Structure formats: C-alpha cells, structure tokens
N, C-alpha and C positions, 0 to 999 in steps of 0.2 A: 504495498499499499503506500503510495506517494504521499509525502506531505502537502502537496499541489492538489492533490484530490476532491473532491467533493465529499468522498467516502470518509476521508480523514476528518474534515471538519465537522461531519456528521457524528462521528466517534468521540472527537472531542466534545461536542454539545452534549450527548447523552451522558459521558464520564462527568461533565460538570454539573449537569442537574441532579446524578446521581449522587455525586461527592456530596454537594450540599445539603442533602436531602436526609443522608446517613447521620446517624450520631457521631458526636466528635471522634471518637475513641476507635471508630471502626471505618473510617473514612477511605484510609489507606486501601481498603479491600475493592473500593471501585477504580482505584488507580491500576491496582493489581489485575482485576478481570479487563479493564480496556487494554491493558498491555498485554495480556495472552490473548484478547481477540485480534488486537492489531497483528501480533505475531501468528497468529494461526492463519489470518488472511494472508499474511506474507509467503505462507507454504508450511507444510506439516513437517518435513525433514527440518527445516528450521528452526522449529518450536523443538522438537525433540532434542535437537543438538544443544540449543540454549540452555535447556533444562538439565542437560548431562553436565554441561560447563557449568552451572550452577550447583548442582549436587556434587560434583568433584572437589571445587573451592568451597563449598560451605564445610563439607566434611572434613576437607584438608586443613582449615581453619581451626575447627573444634578439636582435630586429632593433634594439631602442632602446639595449640595451647595447652592440652592435658600433658602431652611430653614434657613441654617445658616447665609446667607447674610440679611434676613429680619428679622430673630429675632422670628420667629414665632413658637410656641408651646413651648413655653418657660416652661411652668408649667408641661408640660408632658415629659421634658427631652430634647427638642428641637430636633436636628436631630439624636439622638441616636436610638429611636425606628425605624425609617428607617434603619438606619445601621444595627440593630440587625435584623430588618425582611429580608432584602436582602441576608445578611449571611447565617440566617436560611434557607432561601429557597435554596440556591445555595449548601451549604454545607451539609444540610440535604438531598436533591436530589442524591449527590455523595454518600453519606453514604448508602443511600438506595440501591442505583445501586451497590456499592462494596459489601456491606455488607447483603444485604438483600435477600439472596437467590436466586439470577438472574443470578449466573454464570452458569445455567446450558443453559440458552436462550444467549450465548456469544455474539451472533450479537447485543443485546440490550445494552450492555456496551459500550460506546463511546471510540474510539481511543483517548488518551491522558486525558482520565477524569480528574484524578487528577491534571495535569499540568495547564490545561487552568483554571481549578475552582481554584486553589491556586492563579493563576496570576489574574485573575479577582477579588478575594475575596481582594487581595492585592491592587489593584487599588482603589477600593470604600473606602478601610480604608485609604488609603493614602488621600483620596478626603476629608472625615471627618476631619483627622488630619490637613488638610490644607495645605499639602504638595505638592499638586499638583491640578490645575484646570480642572476641567472636561471638557473631549472632548466633543465637540457638534456636530461632524461629526461622524455619524453612523458608515459609511463604514469605516473611519481611524481607529475608535475605533475595529470593527470588526478585522480588520488586526493585531492589536495588539494580539487580543484573539486568533486568528487561523493562524498566521504565519507557514506555512506549515513544514519548518524542525524541529520545537521546539515540533512537536505534537507527536512524538514517544517516547521520553524521556526527556523532558525539553530540555534546564533550564527552572526554575521559573524567569523570568525576572520582573523586575519593569518597571513602566510608565515612569519615568525619563531616565532610562536605554536604553530601547529598542525603544518606540514609536518615539521618535525624528527621528532618524536613519531609520526608517521604512517608512517614509513620506516625508522626506526632498528631496529626489532624489541624486543619487550620481553618479559622472562620472567614466569612465571606467579607472580602474589603474591598468595596465599589473602586476605590482609587487605585487598586493593584489590579484588579481585572481590567479596567480601561487602559493602564500601562501596558498590558498584556496583549489586548486587543490592537492597541496602536504600534506594538513592537512587531506583532506579526502582519499585519497590514504593511508596514516598512519593509519587511522581509520579502515578502510577495512583491511588492513596487521593486524592489533591487533585482530580484531573480526573474519575474517575467517581463519588465518593463527594458530592464536595461542588459542585463546577463545574457538573455536567451537572444536577444537582439545582436549584442557583439559577437555570438558564438559564429555568425555569417562570414566575420573577417577571417579568421583560423581557419574555417573552410574553405573559403575562396583561396588563400593564400596556399595550402597546403596540396591543392588540386591543380595548381600551375607550375608547370616547368620551370619557367622564369617569370619573375616578379619586378616592379621597378624598384630600386634600392629604398626608397622612402616607404614603401609599402612593406617589405619585408621587415624592416626596423619598427614600423608603426604596428604591424602584425603582433610584434613579441610584447610592444607597450599596451597594446588592445585586449591581448589574454590576459596581461596581468590584472587589467581592471576586469575584465570579465569574469577570472577566477574569484577576484576578490568580491565582486557584487554577488556571484553565485553561491559562496561559501557562507559568507558573511550574512547573506540572505536566508539561508538555510537554517543559520543559526538564530537569527533573529526570530523565525516561524518557532524555533525548538523553545528558546527560553521565554517566548512569549506565552505558549501554550501552557508551559510549567506555571509562569505567572498565574493563571486563571485558577490555579489551584493553591496559590498562596506559596508556589515553590521558586526559589531564585537558585537558578544553575549557575554554575562558574563561567565566568566570561572567556570566550574562545578568540575574541578578536579585539585589538584595542587601536585601531585605525593605524595600521601599519604604516600606510605612505608617508606617515610623518616623523618616521624613524630618522634618526640621525647617523646610524651605523648599520651594518648588515646582523650585527648581534642584537640590537635593539628592535629590528625587524622581526627576527625570530621570537623575540619575546613578546611581540603583540599578534603573531599571526599563529594561529591554532595554539594558542597557550596551553590548552589543557595537554595535548601530546608532548609538547617541548618540556613541561613540567614534569610528565611521566618519565620521559626518557633521562630527565636530569636526576629526579630523585631516586630511580629504580636502575637506574645502568651508569650514569656519568659519575656520580659520588662513589658507587661501589667499586668502579674500576679505577678511580683514581686513589683511593685509600687501601685498595688490595694489597697482596703483597706483591704483586707484579707490577702495579702503579707506584708504590713505595720504591722497588728496586731499579724501576726505570729513572724515577725523579733522582735516585742515590748516584746512579751512572752518569746521568747528564750533569748534576752538580760537579761532579769531579773534573768533568770535560769544559762545561760550558760556565761553571761557576754557580753558587747558590740560587741567586735570582734567576737565572733561566732555568735551573735544573727545576725549580719549584712549578715553573708553568710548564716543563714539556709532556708530563705525563696528562694534563688536563688539555694541551694542544692535540695529542695524539688520540685520546678518547673522544675529542669533538669529531675529529674527522670521522673516527670509526661509527661513531652514532648518525651522524649526516649521511654517511653512506647507506647506513640500517633505513633511516626515514625515507631515503631516496627509494631505495628496494621496497620499503612499504607502500610506496605509491605504485610499484608495479615490480613485475619481474623482466626488465627490460635495461638494455644498454644505456639509453638515455635517461632513466630512472635513475641507476648507478651514477653516471656521471654527472647528473642534476645534485645528487646529495653529495657526491665527493667535492663538487666545487664550491658549495657553500662550506662543507665541511674545511676544505684547505683555506677558502678566505678568512673565516673566523679563526682558524688555527695562527694563520701569518697575522692576523690583526693582534690576537692575544700577547704572541711572541714579540711584537714589534712596539706594544703599547708603552712599557718604561721608556724606550728611545722616545716615541713620539711625547711621552709626558715630559720630557727632559726639554725637547724642543720648543713645546708651547711656552713652559716655564721661561726658557732663554729669550724667546721672540716676545714675550709678555701679550701673548694671544689671549683674546677675551672670548671664553667660551659661549656667552650668551649673545656676542654682537651680531646683529641680522645678517651681515656679509657671510660670517663663519658657519653660522646656520645653514644660510641659503646653500653655500658650498658642501658641507656635510650632507645637505638633503639631496643634493644632485648626485654627490657621489654614489650616495646609498641606492638611488634608483638607478643609476647606470649599472652598478652591480648586480642587482637584482634583476635587471631587465636583460642583460646578457644571459642568465640563465634558464629564462622563459623559452628561448629556442629550442632548450631540449625539452620543456615542460608540453609543447603543444604538436610537435613534430613526432612522425612514427619512428625513425632512428638517428643515429650520429650523422650518417652520410647527407639526409635531409637538414638536420639542423646544421652542420657545417655550411653546407649549401647557400642555406639563406642568411647566414651569416655572412659569407663572402658578398652574397647579392646586394646586402645593405650598405656596402660600402662604395658601389659603383651605381650608376644608372638613376641620378638624381634629378632628372629632368621632370620639372612639375607642368610640362604642357599638356599632358593626358591626365591629368588629377582628376578632373570631372569624370571623364569617361571611365575611369577605375572606378570610383567611388559608387557611381550609379550602377556598374555591373556587379557590384557586392550588393547592394542594396538601393532601393528607390530614395529620391532625395528626400521627401517625408521622413522616411526611417531613420535618416541621419539627424534631421532636427529632432524627432523625439528623442535618439540617443544623447543629443548634445544638452538637451532641455535636461534629461532625468541625471545626468551627469554631472551637470550643475547643481541642481537640488542637492544630489550626494554629496558632493565635495561641501557645499556650504554647510549641511548638517554636519558632515565628520568635524568641519573647521571649528563649528561652534561648540561641538562635544569635546573636543581637544581642550577648547579653553575652559572646559568645566561646567558648561551651561546646561547640559543634560538635557536637550529639548524633548525627548520621548516622554521623561519624568515630569517635566514642568507642564507640558502639555494634558498630561493625565489627572495633574492636580490643579491645572489652571481653570480660567472662566469658561463656563459651560458653553458658550456659543463658539470661542476660539476652539476647544477640544472636539467638538462635533463637527466642526468646519473642516480640522484636519484629517479625521476620519473620512468625511465625505470625500474630501479631494483624493486620497489614497484608494478610495474604492472606486470611483470614477475613473482613475489613472488606470487601476490594475484591468478594470472590465473593458475599457475602451482601448487602452494603448497596450495591455498585456500580450505576451505571444503563448498561446496555450490552445491544446486542442481539446477533444471531447472531454467531456468531465472535468474541464478546468487542468487537466494532468498534462502540464508542459514538459519540456526537455528535462531528463532526468538530472538530478544536482551532479556536479562534478564528483563530489566526495563521497556520495552513495555507494560508490563501487568497492570503497574501502572497508 
C-alpha cells in the first residue's frame, strides 16, 4: 500500500477514529491493528517475515537480559554470542533478500525491509548495552517494529524515542492534529507537484546518447532537488500521520542544502540512518581492539594528533561504502558511498591544518562571504556524486560528467527544455521550487512555519490548507486512486 493512495488515507482515518474512541490505556491496540492491516495488504510473505524478525529480536532481547543478569556463560563470552547470533540471523536474511538475486521475484522482498531490520537490530544492541530494558509484552514490541507510517521509508527510530509514545495513549489535541494534517499536505505537495515532475529531466537525459553540457550538469542538480523533494515529502507525510495520534517521530531531514560542509550535509540528510550507523558501527569500530591498534600504529608514524583521527577516517570510509551498497548492489552505489567516505575522511584529516590557517588569516566563520563560499563548495561536492545516483552504471556516469564540460551553447535551450516538458510544466516547477525554498529558508531561521500555521489564526490556517489541497489536486502528478510514482526510498 502506497502512502500516496486513497486506501492509505482511508486506513489513517479509520485508525484515527478508532484510536480516540478507545479507552486511553488500550489505544495502542488501534495502532497495532492498523499496522497489521497495512502490512497484510502489502503481502502475506512480508507480514510473516516481519513477524519472524520481531519474534527473534524480542526473544533475543529477553534472553540477553537474562544471561547478563544471571552472569551465565561467562567463559563463553556471556551474552555476546547471543547478540551476534541474533544480528547475524536478521542482518544476514536481509542481505540475502536484498542482494541474493531475488529481485526478479519482487513479491518476496518485504516492504520496508531495511527500516524494520535496522530498527530491530538497534533495539537488541541497546538491550545488550544495558541502555533499555527488554519489552516483555510481545504485542507492544511488535507495534514498535511494525508501526505502519514508517514502513515505507523510515525513519529508523530507537526504542527509547518511539516505543513509549506508541503505547502510552494520547488525548486528542486539535492543534497537534492540525499540524499533522498540514505536514501531510506539505509532503504531498513536495512529492506530487515538484518531485514527480522533475523526474522527467533525469529520464530524458539518461535516454539520450549525447546531451548539451549544460543539461548534463543541470540534470545532476535537478536530480538532487528531486530526491530531496521526494524523500523529505514522504517523511513529512509519515511524520504528519504520526502526529494525528499524538506521536512525534524523529526528524529525518533538516534542510540539507543549507549545509556548509559535506559532513554537515550528511548530518542533515537521512538523519536517523546516519545516527544508526554512527551509534552501532562507527563508534564500536573506532573503539575496538582493531581500531585502537590502528590508532596506535598511526600515532607512531604520523604523530598523536593524526593518529587519533586515522581510525575514525577509515571507519567513515567503510561506513559510507556500506551506505552506498545499502542503496543498491551496483558499482554506482559503491562509488557513490566511497566518494562521500573519502571526501569526509580527507576533510577530517585536514581539519587541524585548516583550523590553523583560519586562525592565522583571521577568517571570520560567520562572514556572509565565507558562508556563501562554503555553501557553494558543499553544493558542488554533493552535485558531483549525483552523476552516480541517477545513472545506470559508471560508464554512463563518467560519460555525462565528460559531456558536462563541453557543448555549452545555449542557442537550443528552449527546444531542449520543451522536449523534456511543456512550458507550463516548467512554470509549475519554478513556482513550487520557489515556495519550497522560501519555506525551508524561513524554517532555517527558526520560524517553524508549519507549527505557527497550525496554532495561528483560524482563517490563515485554513487558507494554507486549502491552498495546498488545490495545488495537490490541480497540479499534482498522479494516476488512478491518487497513486503517483513510487517514492524513491521505498525500495530500500
């Protein structure tokens, strides 16, 4: 079931009415029922698989807690073998389904496979680390794993952040409901009015043997905006849905195009996935025996300051290669991840030197010219990676890169643009992009437009809702049943 479909909106509405009609203490049952209905409609195999992952991690958490409490198996490593077994089982099964040649039978790949697998793995690790107590009620735990809004594209939540909100029961708060509706409408606007139109640019470019240089470069930039509108739009719909039930899900996007470094860009882009990799992979790698040994060896060769950075730099490269491969089992995905990992590792290693230069030259970090320079540098570095994001393979990506350096005649710009989309479509794109940029800029200044509108004057609030509804219905790109092009991140 797509979160763009009328079926999804009907499910949300029925769950909303049921939730607030039930007694406070049992309202979480409405969410669990809606989640199971949602997943059943997505396919029986997916429901069975998700339930199996929930059962393994729920039982694993209880077993790990018991072994640690009783101090058993001390000579065999305590609860560590249990943790390793649970993680090997669920992560290995995920890898087999995603990369084991089963894509031809698409029905066998459960919806949201990566999202609920990572979320379940994080729970078990947190139990092992003693950060959370294992949940004894299997139904409550199943709700944490299967909460239906996040099944399509995340976020990857932690037990502490999400589980208490799911089961405590919330009273109806009109202001929160209105904020949720506005957020959902804003997400649909970004996806249906902007992202789905911009998809035509990448589709046109990748089907042509030769394109003008300006179009090759513009296509990478347009795809960057398309991906942002698509992914952040989906996250807005998901977070808005959760707000209807009084649940605040973790933010997954924080206006990444205002970043002044690639590292900051990734702290703002897919925030929950980055946090998961940092917490459960980066820190364990850098503090492991191997990481400490690498740091010690590097300190002897390069000095203490550089030696402390080497383990983190190497771990960053490894993690971003894995993030790239998470996007798909392809050379483009591997190069995409490797590129960002190397860029961030170099930046990390060079930062002490850059810091000295800034101090020596009395560089004012907050000066508008410095900020503009750093923003431009970040955009260019991120833009370069997009050639590997929207093309089918390295040969095509490098070909488009080469084409972007030549053939910059603008004599045929109009005919090329109208070959991609009619002129009216481009006007809609520019208008939608202007609105998106303005809202993001205001939010970046801390004005939180959505929350202000939800709690603002009645006429202004309903005018904003009406404007978004009209824009979505009249200008949105969607097919039968309001089921538009699939979200780009749903496949993960």
